[in-house]
N, C-alpha and C positions, 0 to 999 in steps of 0.2 A: 830253875831251868826255863829258858825262854820257850815260848810256844809260837810256832809259825806254820801256817798252812797256805797253800795256793788253792783258792776256791775258783776254779775256772768257770767262766760264764760263756755258755754257747749262744752266740748271737746270730747264728746262721738262720736264714729264712727258708722254711720248709718248701716253699714254692720255687726257690732259686736252686735248690740242690737235688732236684728230682732225678737228674741224670745219674748221679752217683748212687743215690739212695735206691732207685728202682731198677737200674740197668747194669750195675757193675757185675761183671763175671769174668772169670779167667779161662782162657784156653791155654795160652802159654804166658800171658802177662802176669804181673806180680800182685797188683792191687785193684783188680777189676777193670783195667784199662780196655781189654778186648770188648767187653760189653758196652762200655761207655763210648768208645770210638764208633762201634756199630750203630748205636742209637743216634749219635750226632750226625754221622754220615747219612743215616736214613732221613733225618730232618732237613739237612741242608741239600741233600741230593748228591749222588755220586756222579762225577763228570767224566773221568777218564781211567779210573782204576790203576793209578800209579801211586806208589809210596816210596819213602826214603827212611832208612834207619841207620844209625851209627851210635856207638860201636855195636856191631851186630852179633858179636860172639860167634856161636855156631848157627845163628839164624833162628834158633828155637828157644834157648834159655832166656827166660824173662823177656821175650820178644813181644813188641806191640804190633808187629806186622806179619808174624808167621801165619796167623789164622787167615788173614786176607790173601796172602800169597798161596797157601796150600789148600785152603778150603773154598776160596772164592776167585781163584785164577787171576789175581792182581799181578801187574808188572812192578818191578822194584829196583831201586839202587840200594845196595847194602855195602856199607863201608866198615871195615874192621882193621884195627891197628896192629893186631898180632898176626905176624906173617903165616904161622902154621894154621891158625884158626881161619884166616882168610883163604888159604889154599884149600882146606877141607870144605869150607863154605862154597867155594867155586866148584869143587868136585860134586857137591850135593846137587847143584843146579846145572850140571853139565848139559843136561838135555834141554835146558831152557835158556841158553845163552842169548837168545833173541828177546827174552822177556826179563830175565833176572841178571842184573849187572853188578858183579861183585868187585869192589875196589879195596886194595890194601893201602892203608895209610891212616894218619891221624888228621881228622878234620880240624882246620884252623880258621883263620880269618883273612889271610892275604896270600897272594901268589898262587902257586899250584896247589897249595893245601886248602885253599878256601872252598867252601861248599859250592859257590858259583862255578869255580873252575872244574871241580870234580863232576858236577852235573852236566856241564857243557859237553863233556866227552861221551854223553849218553843221549838217547833220543827222548828223554823224559820231557813232557810239556812244561811250560813255564807256570801253569796253574794246576800242578799236580794235586791230588786229593789229600795226601797225608804226609806230614813231616814229623818224625819222632826223634827228639834230641835228648840223649841221656849219656853224657860223657863225664859226669861226676866232677864238674868244675867250671870249664869255660863255656857252658851252655849259653849263657847270656850273650857272650861275645860272638859266638858262631851265628846265633839268630840275628844279632845286630848287623853282622857283616853281609847277610844275604840280601842282595840287591836286585839280581836279575830274575829271580823266581818268586812267586807269590803263592805258596801252598794254601789250600783252602782250609785245612785243619792242622794246627800245630800242637803237638803234645810235647811238653818240655819239663824237665826235672827242676825242682827248686830245693833249697835247703830249709827243711821244716824246723830247724832250731831257731830261726829268725821269726820274731812275732809279726803280726799283721801291720805293726807300726814301724817296722825296721826296713829301711832301704839299704840293701847290701849287695854289692857286686865285687867279686874277687878281682885282683889284678889280672890283666890280660897276659897270662903266662902259662905255657904248657907244662911247666915243671911243678905247678901247685894244683891242689884239688880242694877248693873251698866252696864253690857254688855261688848262687845268688838267691836272694829272698823272693818270695812270691810277689811282694809289692813292687820290686824292681822289674820283674818280668811283666807285670800288668802295665806299668808305665811304658816299658819298651814296646809292648804289644800295641798300645794305643798310638804310639808314635809311628808305627808301621801299618796302622789301619786294621787292628784286630781287637776283639773283645773276648774277655774271659767268659766261658760258658760252663765250665765244670772244673773241679779239682778233687784230688784224693790226698793221700798222705804225703806224696812227694811229687806229683805231676799236676801242672796246670794245663788246661786245654782251651785253645783259642781258635775262634773262627773269624773270617773276614767280616768287617763291619757291615757289609752289604747283605750278609747271610744271618746276622745276629737276630733279627726279628723272627726268623723261622723257628727259633727255639722257645719263644714266648717266655723269656726271663725278664721280668720287669726290673729287678734289682740284682745287678751283678757286682755290687761293691764287694771288696775283700771280706768285710764283716759278714755279709749275707751268704758268701760262698764257702768260706774256709773256717774250719774249727781247729784252733791250735791244740796241739797235743804233746809236743815235746820241747816247748820253750822253757827257759830257766829265768827266774827273776832273782835279783840280789837286793837284800835290805842292808843298808849301811847303818849300824848302830852308832849312837853318839860317841861311843868310846873307840870306834874304829873296827869293831868286830863285824865281819861279813857273814850274813845269813843267806845261804842259797835255798831256794824253794822251787819246786816244780820238777823238771827233768834233770836230775843230778847224776848224770852218767855221761862219760865220754863215749858217745854212742858207737862211733865207727871203729873204736879200739876196744870196746866192750870192757871198759874200766869203770867201776862204780866209784864216784867221788864222795869224799867226806867233807864236813864243814871245814876242817883244817886245810883242805886243799885250796880253799878260796881265800885264805887269810893273806893279807898284804903286809901287815906289821906283826912282830912277835907279841905274845901275850903280855909281856912286861911293859910294852908301850901302849897298850890298849886302855886308855883312860880318857875321859871327857875333859877337854880344856875349856875353862871358862872364857867367854869372849874377851873379858877384861885382861886375861893373861896373854892374849895373842898380840897385844899392841907392842 
């Protein structure tokens, strides 16, 4: 019986991950984003108290902006793709129509669906304080397409099944939900003038390069900032047998995978071929 283990090595730098380690907390967020956002904003300074979030659902469920809007009187643009949820969300903020702008639609990357176009129809300043992107797929493309606005803090979802060495961006297609790797988001952020300052299980947090020094993070490399926890590795045995190790579950379908699920060739064909036989 073959023996195989994935012995993960945590290379994060304790001095680099203090925001998640010391300040993560939830009000309505999922993985401590509320506390992490609050600390980052404290360090870089709040400028105008405007935020943007989509898909916003009911404005509260797993929201990264609910605390700011309801407990700290922030203004917001909230975009929700489901019409009934958007209607209810607008009704919730009916008394704040001059501060909370609810939009129904799917945020895309061109034309009337682009984030630039959606925000232009509101009074939000170009340098608003917080942008939260969580659309389970085209997050990279939406951030890439944002040209006319420069949010000071960007919180964006990544696909944690990709390792720190994998650059992955799904096709620019509203019909699929695959996501992007943290490495791809870091490179995109740098191209747009942003630096990674914190991350948790599924979100990277980026500030403008001119604010980066305020966080006193000397090493914000992906290895120093992010600890992998749900990546999968494959060992190819000489005979063609595939050995998966690590996170062996189809996570978003809640299906546990077995070794046989990874096999490419039938067991009868799994044999080592001597190099001399391949000529």
